[in-house]
C-alpha positions as YAML, in Angstrom:
chain: A
units: angstrom
residues:
- id: 1
  name: UNK
  ca: [78.53, 41.93, 95.12]
- id: 2
  name: UNK
  ca: [79.11, 45.60, 95.93]
- id: 3
  name: UNK
  ca: [77.40, 45.35, 99.30]
- id: 4
  name: UNK
  ca: [79.64, 48.05, 100.76]
- id: 5
  name: UNK
  ca: [77.48, 50.65, 99.05]
- id: 6
  name: UNK
  ca: [74.63, 49.57, 101.35]
- id: 7
  name: UNK
  ca: [76.70, 50.10, 104.52]
- id: 8
  name: UNK
  ca: [77.64, 53.24, 106.42]
- id: 9
  name: UNK
  ca: [81.27, 54.31, 105.99]
- id: 10
  name: UNK
  ca: [82.16, 53.23, 109.54]
- id: 11
  name: UNK
  ca: [80.72, 49.76, 108.91]
- id: 12
  name: UNK
  ca: [82.72, 49.47, 105.67]
- id: 13
  name: UNK
  ca: [85.88, 50.44, 107.55]
- id: 14
  name: UNK
  ca: [85.14, 47.81, 110.23]
- id: 15
  name: UNK
  ca: [84.51, 45.16, 107.56]
- id: 16
  name: UNK
  ca: [87.77, 45.99, 105.79]
- id: 17
  name: UNK
  ca: [89.74, 45.95, 109.04]
- id: 18
  name: UNK
  ca: [88.24, 42.56, 109.91]
- id: 19
  name: UNK
  ca: [89.10, 41.21, 106.46]
- id: 20
  name: UNK
  ca: [92.71, 42.39, 106.77]
- id: 21
  name: UNK
  ca: [93.03, 40.88, 110.26]
- id: 22
  name: UNK
  ca: [91.68, 37.51, 109.12]
- id: 23
  name: UNK
  ca: [93.92, 37.43, 106.03]
- id: 24
  name: UNK
  ca: [96.91, 38.25, 108.23]
- id: 25
  name: UNK
  ca: [96.12, 35.30, 110.52]
- id: 26
  name: UNK
  ca: [94.79, 32.78, 108.00]
- id: 27
  name: UNK
  ca: [97.82, 30.48, 107.93]
- id: 28
  name: UNK
  ca: [97.94, 30.36, 111.74]
- id: 29
  name: UNK
  ca: [94.22, 29.48, 111.89]
- id: 30
  name: UNK
  ca: [94.34, 26.39, 109.68]
- id: 31
  name: UNK
  ca: [95.71, 24.00, 112.34]
- id: 32
  name: UNK
  ca: [93.04, 25.18, 114.81]
- id: 33
  name: UNK
  ca: [90.32, 24.67, 112.22]
- id: 34
  name: UNK
  ca: [91.56, 21.16, 111.41]
- id: 35
  name: UNK
  ca: [91.71, 20.19, 115.11]
- id: 36
  name: UNK
  ca: [88.39, 21.95, 115.91]
- id: 37
  name: UNK
  ca: [90.05, 24.03, 118.61]
- id: 38
  name: UNK
  ca: [89.60, 27.65, 119.62]
- id: 39
  name: UNK
  ca: [92.43, 29.92, 118.40]
- id: 40
  name: UNK
  ca: [92.76, 31.81, 121.69]
- id: 41
  name: UNK
  ca: [95.62, 33.90, 120.32]
- id: 42
  name: UNK
  ca: [93.07, 35.76, 118.19]
- id: 43
  name: UNK
  ca: [91.01, 37.12, 121.10]
- id: 44
  name: UNK
  ca: [92.97, 40.31, 121.72]
- id: 45
  name: UNK
  ca: [92.94, 41.21, 118.03]
- id: 46
  name: UNK
  ca: [89.20, 40.58, 117.79]
- id: 47
  name: UNK
  ca: [88.63, 42.78, 120.85]
- id: 48
  name: UNK
  ca: [90.57, 45.60, 119.22]
- id: 49
  name: UNK
  ca: [88.42, 45.31, 116.10]
- id: 50
  name: UNK
  ca: [85.28, 45.64, 118.20]
- id: 51
  name: UNK
  ca: [83.43, 42.86, 116.38]
- id: 52
  name: UNK
  ca: [82.54, 40.76, 119.41]
- id: 53
  name: UNK
  ca: [78.97, 42.08, 119.50]
- id: 54
  name: UNK
  ca: [79.24, 43.89, 122.82]
- id: 55
  name: UNK
  ca: [79.19, 47.30, 121.12]
- id: 56
  name: UNK
  ca: [76.03, 46.56, 119.10]
- id: 57
  name: UNK
  ca: [72.79, 48.02, 120.39]
- id: 58
  name: UNK
  ca: [69.24, 47.68, 119.17]
- id: 59
  name: UNK
  ca: [67.13, 44.84, 117.88]
- id: 60
  name: UNK
  ca: [66.57, 43.75, 114.30]
- id: 61
  name: UNK
  ca: [68.75, 46.39, 112.71]
- id: 62
  name: UNK
  ca: [71.66, 46.79, 115.13]
- id: 63
  name: UNK
  ca: [73.43, 50.08, 115.61]
- id: 64
  name: UNK
  ca: [77.19, 50.27, 116.06]
- id: 65
  name: UNK
  ca: [78.71, 52.65, 118.62]
...
């Protein structure tokens, strides 16, 4: 859909890093998904990506740090 062209370069980099992280962990996530359990092993990786929402400021159109 070429949505990256609508994002700032830092947001594109964050999206790509998140995609790579999720692809890397996909096989390990399937059992958690099937059992409807939280994959706690992912927390540290998600923190490192900075996609937990704590670094987003503003309302409506959030700004990333």
